C-alpha positions in Angstrom: -10.6 25.0 11.5 -12.4 26.7 8.7 -9.2 28.1 7.4 -7.7 24.7 7.4 -10.7 23.2 5.5 -10.5 25.9 2.9 -6.7 25.5 2.4 -7.1 21.8 2.1 -10.0 22.2 -0.3 -7.9 24.5 -2.5 -5.1 22.0 -2.5 -7.3 19.1 -3.5 -8.8 21.2 -6.2 -5.3 21.3 -7.8 -5.3 17.5 -8.2 -8.9 16.5 -8.7 -11.7 17.8 -10.9 -15.2 17.8 -9.1 -17.9 20.0 -7.9 -16.8 22.4 -5.2 -19.2 20.8 -2.7 -17.7 17.3 -3.4 -14.1 18.6 -2.9 -15.2 20.4 0.3 -16.8 17.2 1.6 -13.6 15.2 0.7 -11.6 17.8 2.6 -13.9 17.5 5.6 -13.7 13.7 5.7 -9.9 13.6 5.4 -9.6 16.1 8.4 -12.2 14.0 10.2 -10.4 10.6 9.7 -7.1 12.2 10.9 -8.8 13.9 14.0 -10.8 10.9 15.0 -8.4 8.0 13.9 -11.3 6.0 12.5 -13.5 5.6 9.4 -16.6 5.0 11.6 -19.4 7.1 10.2 -21.0 7.6 13.6 -17.7 9.0 15.0 -16.9 11.1 11.9 -20.5 12.7 12.1 -19.5 14.3 15.4 -16.8 16.4 13.8 -17.9 16.9 10.3 -20.0 20.0 10.8 -20.9 21.2 14.2 -23.6 23.5 13.0 -25.9 20.7 11.9 -27.4 17.6 13.6 -25.2 14.5 13.9 -27.9 12.4 11.9 -27.6 15.0 9.0 -23.8 14.6 9.0 -24.2 10.9 9.0 -26.4 10.9 6.0 -24.0 13.4 4.2 -21.2 11.0 4.7 -23.2 8.0 3.5 -24.3 9.9 0.4 -20.8 11.1 -0.4 -19.2 7.7 -0.1 -22.1 6.2 -2.1 -22.0 8.7 -5.1 -18.5 10.0 -5.3 -16.4 8.9 -8.3 -12.8 9.9 -7.9 -10.4 10.1 -10.9 -8.0 7.1 -10.7 -5.6 8.6 -13.1 -5.4 11.9 -11.2 -4.8 10.0 -7.9 -2.1 7.8 -9.4 -0.3 10.9 -10.8 -0.5 12.6 -7.5 1.2 9.7 -5.8 3.7 9.3 -8.5 4.8 13.0 -8.4 4.9 13.0 -4.5 6.8 9.7 -4.1 8.8 9.1 -7.3 12.1 10.8 -6.3 14.3 12.2 -9.0 17.1 9.8 -10.1 15.6 6.9 -8.0 13.9 3.8 -9.3 10.5 2.5 -8.1 9.8 -0.9 -6.6 6.1 -2.0 -6.9 4.6 -4.3 -4.3 1.4 -6.2 -4.2 -0.5 -7.8 -1.2 -4.0 -8.5 0.1 -5.7 -8.0 3.3 -9.1 -9.3 4.5 -11.5 -9.4 7.4 -15.2 -10.3 8.0 -18.0 -8.0 9.2 -21.0 -10.2 9.9 -21.5 -12.4 7.0 -19.7 -10.1 4.6 -16.0 -10.6 3.5 -14.0 -7.5 3.1 -11.1 -8.5 0.8 -8.7 -5.9 -0.6 -6.1 -6.5 -3.3 -3.6 -3.6 -3.5 -0.6 -2.5 -5.5 1.6 0.2 -4.2 5.0 1.9 -4.3 7.5 0.8 -1.7 8.7 4.0 0.1 10.9 4.3 3.2 9.7 1.4 5.1 6.1 1.5 4.1 4.1 1.4 0.8 2.0 4.1 -0.8 -1.2 2.7 -2.3 -1.6 3.2 -6.1 -4.5 1.0 -7.2 -6.7 -1.5 -5.3 -9.7 -3.8 -6.0 -12.3 -5.3 -3.7 -12.6 -9.0 -4.2 -16.1 -10.4 -3.9 -15.0 -13.6 -2.2 -12.9 -15.0 0.6 -9.3 -16.1 0.2 -6.5 -15.7 -2.3 -6.7 -13.5 -5.5 -6.5 -15.3 -8.8 -4.3 -14.5 -11.8 -7.1 -12.6 -13.7 -7.6 -10.3 -10.7 -3.9 -9.6 -10.4 -3.3 -9.0 -14.1 -6.3 -6.5 -14.2 -4.9 -4.6 -11.3 -1.5 -4.3 -12.7 -2.9 -3.3 -16.1 -5.0 -0.7 -14.4 -1.8 1.0 -13.0 0.3 0.5 -16.2 -2.4 2.0 -18.5 -2.4 5.2 -16.4 1.4 5.6 -16.5 3.4 7.2 -19.3 6.2 5.1 -21.0 8.7 7.3 -19.1 7.1 6.6 -15.8 6.9 2.8 -16.6 10.7 2.9 -17.2 11.3 4.0 -13.6 9.9 0.7 -12.3 12.9 -1.4 -11.3 11.1 -4.5 -10.0 8.0 -6.0 -8.6 8.0 -8.0 -5.3 5.2 -10.2 -3.8 4.8 -12.9 -1.3 3.9 -16.6 -1.6 0.2 -16.1 -2.6 1.2 -14.5 -5.9 2.4 -17.4 -7.9 1.3 -19.6 -10.9 2.1 -20.3 -14.4 -0.1 -17.7 -16.2 0.8 -15.0 -13.7 4.6 -15.6 -14.2 4.0 -15.6 -18.0 2.4 -12.2 -17.7 5.3 -10.8 -15.5 7.9 -12.1 -17.8 6.5 -9.9 -20.6 6.9 -6.7 -18.6 9.9 -4.3 -18.8 10.6 -4.6 -15.1 12.0 -7.6 -13.1 10.1 -9.5 -10.5 11.2 -11.2 -7.2 8.5 -13.5 -5.8 8.7 -15.7 -2.7 7.6 -19.3 -3.2 6.4 -22.0 -0.8 9.1 -24.3 0.6 7.2 -27.4 -0.8 7.2 -26.1 -4.3 8.5 -28.9 -6.6 11.4 -27.9 -8.9 13.8 -29.8 -11.3 17.0 -29.2 -13.1 16.9 -28.6 -16.8 16.8 -31.8 -19.0 16.0 -33.8 -15.8 12.8 -35.6 -14.8 13.4 -35.9 -11.1 11.6 -33.3 -8.9 12.5 -32.2 -5.3 11.2 -29.8 -3.0 12.7 -26.3 -3.1 13.5 -26.4 0.7 15.9 -29.4 0.1 18.4 -27.1 -1.7 18.5 -24.4 1.0 19.7 -25.6 4.4 22.2 -23.0 5.3 21.7 -19.8 7.3 23.1 -17.5 4.5 21.2 -16.6 1.3 22.3 -18.9 -1.5 21.8 -18.1 -5.2 21.7 -20.9 -7.8 23.7 -20.1 -10.9 21.6 -22.1 -13.3 17.9 -21.9 -13.9 15.4 -24.5 -12.7 12.0 -25.5 -14.1 9.2 -24.3 -11.9 5.5 -24.3 -13.1 6.7 -24.8 -16.6 9.1 -21.8 -16.5 12.8 -21.5 -16.5 13.5 -19.4 -13.4 16.5 -18.4 -11.3 16.2 -19.5 -7.7 17.7 -18.3 -4.4 17.0 -18.7 -0.7 17.9 -19.6 2.8 16.6 -21.5 5.8 15.3 -19.1 8.4 14.3 -21.7 11.1 13.4 -25.3 11.5 10.2 -24.8 9.7 10.7 -21.6 7.8 12.5 -20.8 4.5 12.9 -17.7 2.3 12.9 -18.8 -1.4 12.7 -16.4 -4.2 12.3 -16.9 -7.9 12.9 -14.5 -10.8 13.4 -14.5 -14.6 16.7 -12.7 -14.0 19.8 -13.6 -11.8 19.1 -13.0 -8.2 22.2 -11.1 -7.1 20.2 -8.4 -5.2 17.0 -10.2 -4.7 17.0 -10.4 -0.9 17.4 -6.6 -0.5 14.6 -6.0 -3.1 12.3 -8.5 -1.6 12.8 -6.8 1.8 10.8 -3.9 0.5 7.7 -6.1 0.4 7.2 -5.6 4.1 6.2 -1.9 3.5 2.7 -2.8 2.3 2.2 -4.7 5.6 3.0 -1.4 7.3 0.4 0.4 5.3 -2.3 -2.1 6.1 -1.4 -1.8 9.8 -1.8 1.9 9.5 -5.2 1.4 7.9 -6.3 -0.8 10.8 -5.3 -0.7 14.5 -2.2 1.5 14.2 -4.0 4.5 12.6 -7.4 4.7 10.8 -9.2 1.7 12.3 -10.6 0.7 8.9 -12.2 -2.4 10.4 -14.6 0.0 12.4 -16.5 0.5 9.2 -19.9 -1.1 8.9 -19.9 -0.6 5.2 -20.1 -3.9 3.3 -20.9 -2.8 -0.2 -17.7 -3.1 -2.2 -17.9 0.1 -4.2 -18.4 2.2 -1.1 -15.4 0.6 0.7 -13.4 1.3 -2.5 -14.3 5.0 -2.1 -13.7 5.0 1.6 -10.2 3.6 0.9 -9.6 6.7 -1.4 -10.2 9.0 1.6 -7.9 7.0 3.9 -5.2 6.9 1.2 -5.0 10.6 0.9 -4.9 11.0 4.7 -2.2 8.4 4.8 -0.2 10.2 2.2 -0.6 13.5 4.1 0.6 11.9 7.3 3.7 10.3 5.6 4.7 13.6 4.0 4.3 15.4 7.3 6.3 12.9 9.2 9.0 13.1 6.7 9.0 16.8 6.9 9.2 16.8 10.7 12.1 14.3 10.7 14.0 16.2 8.1 13.6 19.4 10.3 15.0 17.9 13.4 12.5 15.6 15.0 14.3 12.5 16.5 12.3 9.3 16.5 13.0 7.4 19.8 15.0 4.1 19.4 13.9 0.9 21.2 16.3 -2.0 21.8 15.2 -5.4 20.7 17.0 -8.8 21.3 19.2 -8.7 18.3 18.9 -5.1 16.9 17.7 -1.6 17.5 14.6 -0.1 15.9 12.7 3.1 15.7 9.9 3.3 18.2 7.5 5.0 15.7 7.2 4.9 12.0 7.3 8.0 9.7 3.6 7.5 9.4 3.0 7.6 13.1 5.1 10.7 13.5 3.1 12.5 11.0 -0.3 11.1 12.0 0.2 12.0 15.7 1.3 15.6 14.8 -1.6 16.2 12.6 -4.1 14.7 15.0 -2.7 16.7 17.9 -2.9 19.9 16.0 -6.4 19.3 14.7 -7.8 18.3 18.2 -6.2 21.5 19.7 -7.5 23.7 16.9 -4.0 24.7 15.9 -3.1 25.7 12.3 -1.7 23.2 10.0 -2.0 25.2 6.8 1.7 25.1 6.1 1.6 21.3 6.3 -1.1 21.2 3.6 1.5 22.5 1.1 3.2 19.2 1.6 0.6 17.7 -0.8 1.7 20.1 -3.5 3.6 18.6 -6.4 5.3 21.9 -7.2 
């Protein structure tokens, strides 16, 4: 285990500038989160350092999460190099997850890269409230990312996708100024009208067939001229998308949005059990997410490596289709956890975090 900690510390030192003790603690926490499958301080303190008392380990974790300031630019560049494939474009996806601990609301707004059925977190913010994000918060998060990307990196962004929460006049005005396209789902009761017409109608009234229909002409929505496309999914459900550009490939692009839900699930019950944390201070949750994000990245790269080298993911039969029994994340996470719990070497897998 000591060799694994040392190797991971050395790899992390290639990406992040910090005191050696801080990098060492970061490595210990990442390994602990993978081994225990939780962010609970009390459980992580059992495996952090067996040579000291558990209470001391607990306090070390508290102190680290409270004081550590990681470099956002370094993290974003690490993710970009690992998951921005040569010759392929980038799809950005935004979503939000929240839960309640006692009287405290944990509300996370996140922007990530869509990648092979999941999403890789790039930037995130903690909202000090319940409910939806507002335009100011979304713009701030998007700007935080774009300001840390070069012009060449920004040019790789093909489009941005988001669900029904992420709508509004000012937000769309902001997106229309960007170099990339956007495809956003709207609510079925959104009122729209034809150009030069006064009569409004609900968006769902246009889409009543089972196949995806694209309107050739723009409609007025929230004061914007937007292209519209959609289909009725069931008696009470519609998929309706808007964009400033024609929607020829909108449905396939929008399908990438689901990946960020996969990441949130991995953070919670299907992986790191983030809801186990009793931390309520937003800046500390922010730092804890950084530890989880690196552990997630490592699990994804490990799962990808295993599949590329012969591992066959079992297939399950659903009513209308077949699907993989496990995600790439789960394959990598289970492997790393099993190796760590059995004190087996994973030094070769640490190299998967290398950008060279």
